[in-house]
N, CA, C and O atoms as CSV, one atom per row, in Angstrom:
chain,resi,resn,atom,element,x,y,z
A,1,MET,N,N,127.588,92.593,34.405
A,1,MET,CA,C,126.409,92.206,35.155
A,1,MET,C,C,125.794,90.982,34.490
A,1,MET,O,O,125.602,90.965,33.274
A,2,GLU,N,N,125.491,89.978,35.267
A,2,GLU,CA,C,124.873,88.770,34.741
A,2,GLU,C,C,123.432,88.675,35.211
A,2,GLU,O,O,123.089,89.078,36.323
A,3,TRP,N,N,122.612,88.139,34.347
A,3,TRP,CA,C,121.206,87.934,34.683
A,3,TRP,C,C,121.014,86.489,35.108
A,3,TRP,O,O,121.644,85.576,34.573
A,4,GLU,N,N,120.154,86.305,36.054
A,4,GLU,CA,C,119.885,84.959,36.541
A,4,GLU,C,C,118.382,84.734,36.539
A,4,GLU,O,O,117.615,85.593,36.975
A,5,ARG,N,N,117.973,83.592,36.052
A,5,ARG,CA,C,116.551,83.260,36.011
A,5,ARG,C,C,116.050,82.989,37.425
A,5,ARG,O,O,116.733,82.349,38.225
A,6,ARG,N,N,114.847,83.484,37.723
A,6,ARG,CA,C,114.251,83.209,39.032
A,6,ARG,C,C,113.914,81.726,39.148
A,6,ARG,O,O,113.584,81.088,38.148
A,7,PRO,N,N,113.993,81.180,40.339
A,7,PRO,CA,C,113.522,79.796,40.514
A,7,PRO,C,C,112.014,79.741,40.231
A,7,PRO,O,O,111.301,80.722,40.441
A,8,ARG,N,N,111.548,78.612,39.763
A,8,ARG,CA,C,110.137,78.456,39.393
A,8,ARG,C,C,109.193,78.853,40.545
A,8,ARG,O,O,108.170,79.494,40.303
A,9,HIS,N,N,109.523,78.484,41.780
A,9,HIS,CA,C,108.652,78.794,42.919
A,9,HIS,C,C,108.625,80.289,43.238
A,9,HIS,O,O,107.712,80.761,43.915
A,10,ALA,N,N,109.623,81.035,42.752
A,10,ALA,CA,C,109.691,82.471,43.021
A,10,ALA,C,C,109.105,83.304,41.882
A,10,ALA,O,O,109.030,84.528,41.990
A,11,THR,N,N,108.691,82.659,40.800
A,11,THR,CA,C,108.120,83.373,39.665
A,11,THR,C,C,106.642,83.666,39.953
A,11,THR,O,O,105.871,82.745,40.221
A,12,PRO,N,N,106.247,84.942,39.899
A,12,PRO,CA,C,104.846,85.276,40.178
A,12,PRO,C,C,103.904,84.581,39.198
A,12,PRO,O,O,104.204,84.457,38.010
A,13,ARG,N,N,102.774,84.136,39.708
A,13,ARG,CA,C,101.771,83.467,38.896
A,13,ARG,C,C,100.838,84.515,38.293
A,13,ARG,O,O,100.279,85.338,39.019
A,14,MET,N,N,100.669,84.491,36.990
A,14,MET,CA,C,99.798,85.440,36.313
A,14,MET,C,C,98.345,85.014,36.515
A,14,MET,O,O,97.971,83.870,36.258
A,15,GLU,N,N,97.555,85.946,36.973
A,15,GLU,CA,C,96.127,85.669,37.126
A,15,GLU,C,C,95.344,86.876,36.660
A,15,GLU,O,O,95.610,88.008,37.066
A,16,GLN,N,N,94.365,86.614,35.793
A,16,GLN,CA,C,93.508,87.687,35.307
A,16,GLN,C,C,92.297,87.812,36.217
A,16,GLN,O,O,91.714,86.817,36.647
A,17,ARG,N,N,91.933,89.056,36.501
A,17,ARG,CA,C,90.734,89.332,37.283
A,17,ARG,C,C,89.830,90.214,36.429
A,17,ARG,O,O,90.310,91.104,35.727
A,18,THR,N,N,88.549,89.972,36.488
A,18,THR,CA,C,87.586,90.700,35.664
A,18,THR,C,C,86.718,91.583,36.540
A,18,THR,O,O,86.362,91.216,37.660
A,19,LEU,N,N,86.380,92.762,36.011
A,19,LEU,CA,C,85.478,93.666,36.728
A,19,LEU,C,C,84.604,94.398,35.731
A,19,LEU,O,O,84.894,94.436,34.536
A,20,ARG,N,N,83.536,94.975,36.239
A,20,ARG,CA,C,82.641,95.792,35.430
A,20,ARG,C,C,82.648,97.189,36.035
A,20,ARG,O,O,82.419,97.354,37.233
A,21,ASP,N,N,82.915,98.204,35.197
A,21,ASP,CA,C,82.991,99.579,35.701
A,21,ASP,C,C,81.606,100.213,35.806
A,21,ASP,O,O,80.596,99.572,35.515
A,22,GLU,N,N,81.569,101.477,36.225
A,22,GLU,CA,C,80.306,102.195,36.430
A,22,GLU,C,C,79.528,102.388,35.126
A,22,GLU,O,O,78.310,102.563,35.143
A,23,ARG,N,N,80.245,102.352,33.988
A,23,ARG,CA,C,79.587,102.489,32.685
A,23,ARG,C,C,79.137,101.151,32.119
A,23,ARG,O,O,78.588,101.095,31.018
A,24,GLY,N,N,79.367,100.075,32.862
A,24,GLY,CA,C,78.939,98.754,32.428
A,24,GLY,C,C,79.929,98.032,31.522
A,24,GLY,O,O,79.608,96.982,30.966
A,25,ARG,N,N,81.117,98.581,31.370
A,25,ARG,CA,C,82.128,97.940,30.528
A,25,ARG,C,C,82.914,96.913,31.327
A,25,ARG,O,O,83.168,97.084,32.519
A,26,THR,N,N,83.289,95.847,30.640
A,26,THR,CA,C,84.048,94.768,31.267
A,26,THR,C,C,85.539,94.977,31.036
A,26,THR,O,O,85.981,95.214,29.911
A,27,TRP,N,N,86.306,94.886,32.122
A,27,TRP,CA,C,87.758,95.058,32.082
A,27,TRP,C,C,88.426,93.819,32.643
A,27,TRP,O,O,87.909,93.179,33.559
A,28,VAL,N,N,89.580,93.487,32.085
A,28,VAL,CA,C,90.407,92.391,32.589
A,28,VAL,C,C,91.706,93.010,33.101
A,28,VAL,O,O,92.360,93.780,32.397
A,29,GLY,N,N,92.067,92.662,34.334
A,29,GLY,CA,C,93.294,93.178,34.930
A,29,GLY,C,C,94.341,92.090,35.057
A,29,GLY,O,O,94.042,90.965,35.457
A,30,ASN,N,N,95.579,92.440,34.711
A,30,ASN,CA,C,96.735,91.541,34.829
A,30,ASN,C,C,97.792,92.225,35.669
A,30,ASN,O,O,98.059,93.412,35.486
A,31,ILE,N,N,98.384,91.503,36.569
A,31,ILE,CA,C,99.410,92.081,37.435
A,31,ILE,C,C,100.793,91.843,36.832
A,31,ILE,O,O,101.042,90.823,36.190
A,32,THR,N,N,101.687,92.812,37.056
A,32,THR,CA,C,103.047,92.723,36.544
A,32,THR,C,C,103.973,93.490,37.472
A,32,THR,O,O,103.522,94.287,38.296
A,33,SER,N,N,105.271,93.245,37.335
A,33,SER,CA,C,106.205,94.083,38.084
A,33,SER,C,C,106.175,95.465,37.462
A,33,SER,O,O,105.819,95.612,36.293
A,34,GLY,N,N,106.541,96.468,38.221
A,34,GLY,CA,C,106.440,97.852,37.766
A,34,GLY,C,C,107.299,98.153,36.557
A,34,GLY,O,O,108.287,97.467,36.295
A,35,THR,N,N,106.913,99.188,35.820
A,35,THR,CA,C,107.617,99.540,34.592
A,35,THR,C,C,108.444,100.810,34.719
A,35,THR,O,O,109.295,101.070,33.869
A,36,VAL,N,N,108.217,101.610,35.759
A,36,VAL,CA,C,108.969,102.853,35.911
A,36,VAL,C,C,110.217,102.593,36.744
A,36,VAL,O,O,110.440,101.476,37.212
A,37,SER,N,N,111.029,103.633,36.924
A,37,SER,CA,C,112.253,103.502,37.709
A,37,SER,C,C,111.947,102.869,39.062
A,37,SER,O,O,111.027,103.301,39.758
A,38,GLY,N,N,112.703,101.862,39.431
A,38,GLY,CA,C,112.458,101.152,40.689
A,38,GLY,C,C,111.314,100.162,40.575
A,38,GLY,O,O,110.748,99.739,41.584
A,39,GLY,N,N,110.975,99.794,39.355
A,39,GLY,CA,C,109.811,98.960,39.104
A,39,GLY,C,C,109.794,97.620,39.794
A,39,GLY,O,O,108.721,97.074,40.050
A,40,GLU,N,N,110.953,97.077,40.102
A,40,GLU,CA,C,110.979,95.783,40.774
A,40,GLU,C,C,110.574,95.899,42.240
A,40,GLU,O,O,110.434,94.883,42.921
A,41,ARG,N,N,110.385,97.105,42.730
A,41,ARG,CA,C,110.011,97.294,44.132
A,41,ARG,C,C,108.512,97.408,44.346
A,41,ARG,O,O,108.050,97.425,45.487
A,42,HIS,N,N,107.755,97.484,43.278
A,42,HIS,CA,C,106.299,97.544,43.407
A,42,HIS,C,C,105.681,96.810,42.219
A,42,HIS,O,O,106.379,96.424,41.282
A,43,ALA,N,N,104.395,96.629,42.270
A,43,ALA,CA,C,103.690,95.950,41.183
A,43,ALA,C,C,102.690,96.906,40.553
A,43,ALA,O,O,102.284,97.895,41.163
A,44,GLU,N,N,102.305,96.598,39.334
A,44,GLU,CA,C,101.287,97.366,38.639
A,44,GLU,C,C,100.244,96.417,38.073
A,44,GLU,O,O,100.515,95.241,37.828
A,45,VAL,N,N,99.040,96.955,37.872
A,45,VAL,CA,C,97.972,96.200,37.233
A,45,VAL,C,C,97.618,96.918,35.938
A,45,VAL,O,O,97.365,98.123,35.934
A,46,PHE,N,N,97.603,96.167,34.839
A,46,PHE,CA,C,97.176,96.705,33.555
A,46,PHE,C,C,95.770,96.219,33.284
A,46,PHE,O,O,95.479,95.027,33.381
A,47,PHE,N,N,94.899,97.157,32.941
A,47,PHE,CA,C,93.508,96.841,32.643
A,47,PHE,C,C,93.249,97.033,31.151
A,47,PHE,O,O,93.662,98.031,30.560
A,48,VAL,N,N,92.556,96.060,30.549
A,48,VAL,CA,C,92.175,96.106,29.141
A,48,VAL,C,C,90.667,95.931,29.074
A,48,VAL,O,O,90.110,95.020,29.687
A,49,CYS,N,N,90.004,96.815,28.318
A,49,CYS,CA,C,88.551,96.730,28.164
A,49,CYS,C,C,88.232,95.673,27.110
A,49,CYS,O,O,88.715,95.754,25.980
A,50,THR,N,N,87.425,94.690,27.474
A,50,THR,CA,C,87.094,93.626,26.524
A,50,THR,C,C,85.876,93.983,25.679
A,50,THR,O,O,85.680,93.400,24.613
A,51,ASP,N,N,85.056,94.926,26.131
A,51,ASP,CA,C,83.862,95.322,25.377
A,51,ASP,C,C,84.194,96.314,24.263
A,51,ASP,O,O,83.590,96.277,23.191
A,52,GLN,N,N,85.143,97.187,24.521
A,52,GLN,CA,C,85.539,98.237,23.584
A,52,GLN,C,C,87.048,98.155,23.374
A,52,GLN,O,O,87.801,98.821,24.085
A,53,PRO,N,N,87.505,97.354,22.415
A,53,PRO,CA,C,88.952,97.182,22.224
A,53,PRO,C,C,89.698,98.488,21.966
A,53,PRO,O,O,90.899,98.561,22.222
A,54,GLY,N,N,89.029,99.503,21.474
A,54,GLY,CA,C,89.674,100.783,21.210
A,54,GLY,C,C,89.845,101.644,22.449
A,54,GLY,O,O,90.533,102.663,22.407
A,55,GLU,N,N,89.227,101.244,23.544
A,55,GLU,CA,C,89.350,101.990,24.807
A,55,GLU,C,C,90.809,101.963,25.263
A,55,GLU,O,O,91.480,100.936,25.169
A,56,LEU,N,N,91.286,103.099,25.757
A,56,LEU,CA,C,92.662,103.154,26.246
A,56,LEU,C,C,92.890,102.136,27.360
A,56,LEU,O,O,92.046,101.953,28.237
A,57,LYS,N,N,94.041,101.482,27.309
A,57,LYS,CA,C,94.418,100.600,28.413
A,57,LYS,C,C,94.671,101.480,29.627
A,57,LYS,O,O,94.980,102.665,29.498
A,58,ARG,N,N,94.534,100.881,30.819
A,58,ARG,CA,C,94.734,101.635,32.051
A,58,ARG,C,C,95.762,100.922,32.915
A,58,ARG,O,O,95.922,99.705,32.818
A,59,VAL,N,N,96.455,101.672,33.758
A,59,VAL,CA,C,97.466,101.101,34.636
A,59,VAL,C,C,97.301,101.686,36.034
A,59,VAL,O,O,97.008,102.871,36.194
A,60,SER,N,N,97.491,100.845,37.032
A,60,SER,CA,C,97.396,101.276,38.420
A,60,SER,C,C,98.542,100.658,39.205
A,60,SER,O,O,98.838,99.473,39.055
A,61,ARG,N,N,99.178,101.456,40.033
A,61,ARG,CA,C,100.297,100.982,40.840
A,61,ARG,C,C,99.782,100.388,42.145
A,61,ARG,O,O,98.903,100.952,42.796
A,62,LEU,N,N,100.341,99.246,42.512
A,62,LEU,CA,C,100.051,98.639,43.810
A,62,LEU,C,C,101.275,98.858,44.680
A,62,LEU,O,O,102.377,98.454,44.308
A,63,ASP,N,N,101.106,99.475,45.801
A,63,ASP,CA,C,102.248,99.752,46.673
A,63,ASP,C,C,102.516,98.578,47.601
A,63,ASP,O,O,102.491,98.702,48.826
A,64,ILE,N,N,102.769,97.454,46.988
A,64,ILE,CA,C,103.149,96.247,47.715
A,64,ILE,C,C,104.334,95.628,46.978
A,64,ILE,O,O,104.466,95.809,45.768
A,65,PRO,N,N,105.190,94.909,47.682
A,65,PRO,CA,C,106.354,94.306,47.032
A,65,PRO,C,C,105.937,93.346,45.914
A,65,PRO,O,O,104.915,92.665,46.009
A,66,VAL,N,N,106.735,93.307,44.874
A,66,VAL,CA,C,106.449,92.441,43.731
A,66,VAL,C,C,106.312,90.984,44.159
A,66,VAL,O,O,105.463,90.256,43.643
A,67,ASP,N,N,107.148,90.563,45.101
A,67,ASP,CA,C,107.106,89.165,45.543
A,67,ASP,C,C,105.777,88.780,46.172
A,67,ASP,O,O,105.398,87.609,46.138
A,68,ASP,N,N,105.057,89.747,46.749
A,68,ASP,CA,C,103.781,89.467,47.402
A,68,ASP,C,C,102.574,89.809,46.527
A,68,ASP,O,O,101.442,89.459,46.859
A,69,ALA,N,N,102.819,90.489,45.416
A,69,ALA,CA,C,101.732,91.059,44.622
A,69,ALA,C,C,100.811,90.014,44.004
A,69,ALA,O,O,99.594,90.196,44.011
A,70,ASP,N,N,101.359,88.927,43.471
A,70,ASP,CA,C,100.486,87.958,42.807
A,70,ASP,C,C,99.523,87.310,43.796
A,70,ASP,O,O,98.354,87.101,43.475
A,71,GLU,N,N,99.998,86.995,44.981
A,71,GLU,CA,C,99.118,86.396,46.003
A,71,GLU,C,C,98.070,87.402,46.469
A,71,GLU,O,O,96.902,87.052,46.636
A,72,ARG,N,N,98.482,88.635,46.675
A,72,ARG,CA,C,97.547,89.685,47.103
A,72,ARG,C,C,96.495,89.932,46.034
A,72,ARG,O,O,95.321,90.106,46.362
A,73,TRP,N,N,96.883,89.951,44.765
A,73,TRP,CA,C,95.960,90.165,43.654
A,73,TRP,C,C,94.922,89.040,43.596
A,73,TRP,O,O,93.742,89.294,43.355
A,74,ARG,N,N,95.359,87.812,43.815
A,74,ARG,CA,C,94.425,86.670,43.782
A,74,ARG,C,C,93.418,86.721,44.924
A,74,ARG,O,O,92.289,86.254,44.770
A,75,THR,N,N,93.811,87.282,46.071
A,75,THR,CA,C,92.935,87.246,47.239
A,75,THR,C,C,92.083,88.507,47.422
A,75,THR,O,O,91.255,88.566,48.331
A,76,MET,N,N,92.283,89.515,46.563
A,76,MET,CA,C,91.466,90.735,46.673
A,76,MET,C,C,90.011,90.419,46.375
A,76,MET,O,O,89.705,89.626,45.485
A,77,ASP,N,N,89.107,91.056,47.138
A,77,ASP,CA,C,87.695,90.898,46.813
A,77,ASP,C,C,87.319,91.913,45.729
A,77,ASP,O,O,88.123,92.775,45.375
A,78,GLU,N,N,86.107,91.806,45.211
A,78,GLU,CA,C,85.698,92.629,44.077
A,78,GLU,C,C,85.751,94.125,44.373
A,78,GLU,O,O,86.099,94.914,43.494
A,79,SER,N,N,85.411,94.526,45.596
A,79,SER,CA,C,85.446,95.954,45.921
A,79,SER,C,C,86.876,96.487,45.915
A,79,SER,O,O,87.104,97.631,45.521
A,80,GLU,N,N,87.835,95.679,46.343
A,80,GLU,CA,C,89.240,96.096,46.315
A,80,GLU,C,C,89.752,96.222,44.879
A,80,GLU,O,O,90.494,97.151,44.559
A,81,ILE,N,N,89.357,95.297,44.029
A,81,ILE,CA,C,89.758,95.357,42.625
A,81,ILE,C,C,89.170,96.597,41.960
A,81,ILE,O,O,89.848,97.273,41.185
A,82,LEU,N,N,87.909,96.893,42.263
A,82,LEU,CA,C,87.275,98.088,41.709
A,82,LEU,C,C,87.985,99.348,42.185
A,82,LEU,O,O,88.113,100.304,41.419
A,83,GLU,N,N,88.448,99.373,43.425
A,83,GLU,CA,C,89.182,100.526,43.941
A,83,GLU,C,C,90.525,100.683,43.224
A,83,GLU,O,O,90.931,101.804,42.918
A,84,VAL,N,N,91.215,99.581,42.956
A,84,VAL,CA,C,92.460,99.636,42.189
A,84,VAL,C,C,92.170,100.208,40.800
A,84,VAL,O,O,92.935,101.030,40.296
A,85,PHE,N,N,91.074,99.779,40.185
A,85,PHE,CA,C,90.698,100.290,38.863
A,85,PHE,C,C,90.401,101.787,38.919
A,85,PHE,O,O,90.820,102.533,38.034
A,86,ARG,N,N,89.696,102.224,39.929
A,86,ARG,CA,C,89.352,103.651,40.054
A,86,ARG,C,C,90.593,104.534,40.179
A,86,ARG,O,O,90.577,105.689,39.755
A,87,ARG,N,N,91.659,104.000,40.753
A,87,ARG,CA,C,92.915,104.753,40.883
A,87,ARG,C,C,93.755,104.716,39.604
A,87,ARG,O,O,94.763,105.415,39.500
A,88,SER,N,N,93.343,103.910,38.645
A,88,SER,CA,C,94.151,103.724,37.434
A,88,SER,C,C,94.144,104.967,36.550
A,88,SER,O,O,93.254,105.816,36.612
A,89,GLU,N,N,95.190,105.025,35.724
A,89,GLU,CA,C,95.352,106.123,34.775
A,89,GLU,C,C,95.536,105.531,33.381
A,89,GLU,O,O,95.929,104.372,33.249
A,90,PRO,N,N,95.257,106.314,32.344
A,90,PRO,CA,C,95.505,105.814,30.985
A,90,PRO,C,C,96.962,105.403,30.824
A,90,PRO,O,O,97.870,106.098,31.280
A,91,ALA,N,N,97.172,104.266,30.170
A,91,ALA,CA,C,98.541,103.753,29.971
A,91,ALA,C,C,99.162,104.344,28.719
A,91,ALA,O,O,100.306,104.030,28.391
C-alpha cells in the first residue's frame, strides 16, 4: 500500500474557534479528521480550555464528511459551536 499526499487545495484548512461555556471558561476548538475506526469518514473537534490548562480536553464528533468539515466549521455560528461543545466528551 502506498501513501499519497493530498493536493494542497484538498487539504483541510485548520481554523480555531473560541467559545465560553456556562461556567465562564474559555475553550478553543480545532477540527480534525476522526481518530476512531472509519475516522476518515467523519470529523471531530477537540476542545482545549485556555483558562484552566489542567481541565480535561474534550472531543465531539461531527457527522459530516471530512472533506466538508473545515468549511462547515468556519461557517458555524456561535450557538452551533456551543451545541457541538455540549455534545463533547472527555478526550
